[in-house]
N, C-alpha and C positions, 0 to 999 in steps of 0.2 A: 407564508402562513402554512402552506401545505408541508414544507420541509420541517417546520417546527412541530406540527402534528405527527409527522412521520417519525421524527426523532423521539418524541415523547412516548408514542405508542409502538415503537419499534419492536419491543419484546412481544407485545400482543400480536402484532402482524406476523412475526416469525413463528409463533406458536400456532396461529390459525393456519398458516401455510403448511406447517408440518402435519397438523391434524388432517387437512385436506389431502395431503400427499399420502398419509397413512390409509385413508379411505380409498384413494385411487389405487394404492398397492393391493389392498384387499380385493378390490374389483378385478384387477389383473390376475391375482392368484386364483380367483374363482374361474376366470376365463381359461387359465392354464390347466386347471383341474379338468375342465371339459374336454380338452384334447390330450391329456396326459397319457391315455391308453393307446393313442394312435401311433406315435413315434417318439424318437428321442428329443425332438424339438419341444414337445409339450413338457417333458421332464426338465429340460434345460431352462425353459421359461419359468417353470414353477420354482426351481432352485434360485434363479436370479431375482425374481420378484419377492420371494420369501426372505432372501438375504437383504434386499433393499428395505423391506418392511422392518426387519429387526434392527438394521442400522438407523433407520429413521426414528424408531422408538428410543433407541439408545441415546442418540444425539438430542432428542427432545428434552432429556434431563441433564445434558452435558453443560459445561460452563459456556458462557456467552461467546467467547472467541472461537471455540471448537464448533459450536452451533452455527456461527456465522460462516465459517469455512465450508461446513457441510451443506449449508443452504446454497452457497455458490455452486457447489458440485451438483446439487439437485436441480438447480435452475439450468445448468448446462445440459444435463441429461434430458430434462423436460423440453428445453428449446430444440435439442437435436431430434427428439421424437416427434415434436410438432412440425418441424421442418420436413422430416421424412413423410409424415402423414399428409402434409400439404402437397408434396410432390406426387404422391400416389393418388390423392383425391382429384387433383386437377389434370393429371396425365392419363388417367384411365379412359378407355373407350366408353363413351356414354351412348346408350341406345338412342336412335333417332326419335323415338316416341317421347323422350324426355327433353331433348334439346332442340326440337323443331316445332313446327306449327302444332299447337295443341288441339284437342278435341273442341274446346270452346271457340278457338279461332276458325276452325273448319266449319263449325255450324253457321257462322256469319256469312259464308259464301253461298249458302243454299237457302232458297226461299222456303222450301219445304222443311218442316221441323225434323231434325235427325236426333237419334239417341245413341248413347254408347251401347255397344253390343250386349244385348240381354239374352239369356240370363247368366252372365259371367259369375262363376263361383256362387251359385244360388244358396247353397247350404251355409257357406262361410259368411256370405253377405247378409242373409236374412236371419240366420240362427234357427236352431232346431225347435225352440219354443213356438216361434211364429209359424214355421212350416207345419207343425203338428196341429195347428188351429185352423189352417186355411181349408176351404172347401175344395178348391182346385189348386193342386200343386203344379205350377207351370214347368214344363220340360222344354218348351220352345219359347221364342220371343214374340214380339208384336208382329202380326201378320202384315204383309204387303207394305212394309215401311222401310225407309232408308236408315241404315245404321252405320255409325263410324266403328270400324273394326280395330285397327291398330296401325302402327308404323314401326316396322323393324328394319326397313331397308331404305330409309330416307324418302318414303312415299306414304302419304295418308291413304289408307284403303277403306273404301265404303262399299256397301253391298245393299241390295234390296232383298229383304226376306220374302220367302214364299208365303203361301196362304196359311201355313202352320207355324211360321216364325223361324224356319230353318233356312240354310243357305243353298237353296235350289231355285231354279226358274220355274214359274208356275206351268209353263208349257210342258215341262217334263212329266207332269201328272196326266197329260192328255192321253198318252198311250197306256192302256189298261194292262198291257203285258210288261210288267216290270221284271227285268232280269236279275237285278242285284240291289241289295240294300246294304248301306254302310253304317255301322254303329261305332261310335267312339267319342273322343273329346275334341279339343280345339284343332288337333292335327287333321281330323276327319272333317271337321267344320270347314277347314281351309283357311285357318287363321293367318292373316298377314300376306295373303296373295289375292289376286283378283278372282272373281267368282268363276271365270272360265279357265282358271289355272289350278283349281283344287282337284283332288283325286277323282271325285265323281264326274266332274266335267271332262277330265282326261279320258276316263273310261267310256264316256258317251262318244267322244271323238273316235274311239276304237270300235264303235258300233254296239256298245253295251248300254241298254237303257237302265241307268242306275239312279238311285236317289240316296242322298246323304242325310242321315239323322244324327250326325255328330253335333255336339254342342260344347262350347267353351266351358271348362271347369267340370265337366261330367266325369264321374268315376264309375266303377263297375255296377253299383246299385242303381244309379241314375240311368246308366246305359241299359240295364235290364228293364227298367220302367219305360224307357223310350222305345225299346224293342217291342214291348207289350202294347203300348198305346198307339204306336205309329207303324213300326216296321212290320208287324204281323198283319196289318190291315191290307197290304198290297199284294199278298200271295206271290212274293218273289221266289225265284228258283234257288237263289243263293243269298246267304247273309254272311257278311264279313264283319267280325268283331275285332276291333283294334285295341291293343293294350299298350299304353305308354308308361314309362318308368316311374312316374309320380302317381300312378293310379291308386296305390295303397294309401297315400296321403289323403286322397279324396274319399276312399272307402272308409277310412277311420272316422271321418266326419259324417258321411252319409249313414253309416250304420247306427248313429245316435238318433236318427230321425225315424220315429215310429211310422209316420205316414209313408216313408219309403220302404220300410221293412215289410209292408203289406204286399209288396210285389214279389216277395219270396213265396207267397201263396200263388200257385200256378193259375188259379182261377180268378185272381183279382185283376180288375181293370176299372179305371175311373172314367172311361169313355172320353178322354181328353180330345180326341180327334174331332169330336162334335161339340166341343166347348171352347172354341177359339175366341169367341167374344168375351167369355169370362177371363181367359188368359190375357187378352188385350187390356181389359179393364184393370186387371191385377197390376200389370206393368205400368200402365199410365198413371194409376194412383201412386204407385211406388215412386216413379220419377217426379211427379208433381210435389211429393212430400220431401224428396231427398235431392232436389236439383242442385243445391249448393254442395252437398257431399259428393256428388258425382263428377265434379270438376276435376280435370286432370291436375295432379299435384306435381309441381316442378321443384327441382332442387334449387333453392335460392341461396344467396350468399350467407344469410344467417344460419341456415341449416348446415351448410358446408362448414361454417366456422364452428358450430357445435360439434360436428363429427370430428373435425381436426383436433380440437381441444381434448376430446375424449379418446383420441388416436384410434377411432373406429376404422378408418381406412387401412391401418396396419393390421388390426384384428381381422378385418374382412379378407385381406390379402393372405394372412396366415391360414385362416379357415378354409379358403378356397384351395389351398395347397395340400390340405389333409384329405386323403382318399376316404378314410372312414368318416370324416366329418360330413361329407356329402351323403354317404350312406345313412348316417345317423339322423340328419336333419332334413334332407330333401326326400328321403325315402323312409316311410314308416312301415316297418315289417314286424309281423308277429305270427305265431302259429294260428291264432284266431283268424287273422286276415286271410291267410292261405286257405283255411277251411271255408271261410265265407266266399272267397273267389271261386273255389271248387264247387260250392253249392250253387252259386249264381250261374256259372257256365253249364252246370248239369241241368239246371232249370231251363236255361236258354236252349240247350240242345233238345230237351223234351218238347219245348214249344215248337221247335222246327219240325219235329215229327208230325205234330198236329196239322201243320200247313204244308206238309210234303216239301220242305225246303232243306237245303244242306247248310250247315254252319261251318265257317272257316275262321281262322284266328291269325292275326298278324301282330308280331311283337315289334314295337318301335323303340329304338334306343335314343337316349338323350346325349348331349355333347359331353356330359360328365362321364358316361361309361366309355366314351372314346378316349378320354383323358386317363381314366383310372382302371379301365377294365370292366367286365360285366359286374353288375351289382350282385350281392350275395344271394338274392332271392330269385334270380332269373331261372336257375335250374329248377327250383320248385314250381314256378309258373309253367315252364315248358313241360314238366312232368305231369301237371294237372291236365294239360291239353292232350298229351300223349295217352294218358290213362283213360280219358274220355273219348279217345279215338277221333279227335278233331284234327283235320288236316291244317297244318300251320305253316307260316312263313316267318323267319327271323330276319328282319331287314338289316340288323347289325352285321350279319354275315356278308352282305353286299358292301356295306360301308367300310368294313375292315379290309377289303381288297383294294380300296381306292388309295392313290398316292397321298391325298390330303382329304380325309373324310370330313374334316371340319368345314369344307366348302359347302357342305349340305346346309349349313346354318348361316343366316345373315350376319355379316361382320365376323364370322367364325367364332361366335360366342353364344352363350345360352339364349335360346329362343326357339322358334318354329323352323320348319324346313323352308328352303327356297323353292321357287316355282320349278326350277330345274330338277331339284331333288324329288318334289312331288311327282313330276313327270316320270322320272326313272322308277320310283316306287310303283306308280300306276302300271308301267310296262311289265314290271316283275310280277305284280298281282295278276295281270292279264295272262301271262305265260304260265304261272303256277296254278291258278284256280279256274281259269276260264277257257283258254285255248286248248 
């Protein structure tokens, strides 16, 4: 019966397949155009897919025998691409957080309720409309609560937040003489290492009473807000501001939030340090409403099949090999962002004068810059710091002297630093800024 139907509607099936292939070619041509300015590979792909598109259109109107032979050729090409795509998809190194015990499974082991680390990517997660309406825009997470952090090295990391929802021990607040405050994103938070292995803890082992107000997903504007709401309150002698290479991506989103732009006024503060109960309630309400959405998403076979059919693994592989693709998509840069960063650091430095503290700056490289060289905006960032006369440290200068700088990253792929690398960074900070 099936063969009879197939023979009866063979012409229709052939035409449908060719139409789908034409759409597929157009999609691949658009993909090629995205990378055509980067190197000769983009031009080659554009020519090949354009030629394939024209041939497909031509044979769509050809006589049945020619069309049949062309379909056999197309099926051979498609099968080869799917085979290559399958090999890439199943042979790639997959992060432990995606192929090991999930957050949901980890929760079952603990009697006390745990949450995913909040507030990860608060602007992207909640959206500017909602953030502009809230009375209290949370910069820290839920206080005194166990949180699941991540798993980048085949180990689930949990931590207990301090009384303000950051990654410190509460006993660190007992000493009123704070030497050092750290401001930054997930690298300063200590993402994916134990609490006693992050930069702040390492410096405390060296005799420096430090506090970390780094938070996952924070960019320069959120960091300015955090400095104002928390860092300034402890009268530290030194403040170290950390800049990671995706901070312009965060800044692009943050600058769309009017509630955050209020911190560009040097006199603005929402007194968040005294509103922790409001912050706790905010996150508890959020998690109760979005508990299903917060579950860790695993790559299942159906998703893999979809990726393979659309040859996304091949596209991803090509994209990762494009130096400028990383700069275009991972790093958002514009003259406006440079001016905003300059203004933010200028305000931060002025704030330091008011509390008689010194401001320092640390530039943190990603694994992409180790592969492709310094991103195009790095010189601009360093010039801002120099012009503002802020003492700075470029950690990439150290990594570039190592035989294998990628050892600083778990699995030697994109992610956060290892505990060993955090330790070395802490030692360099101590020698450069403290000793």
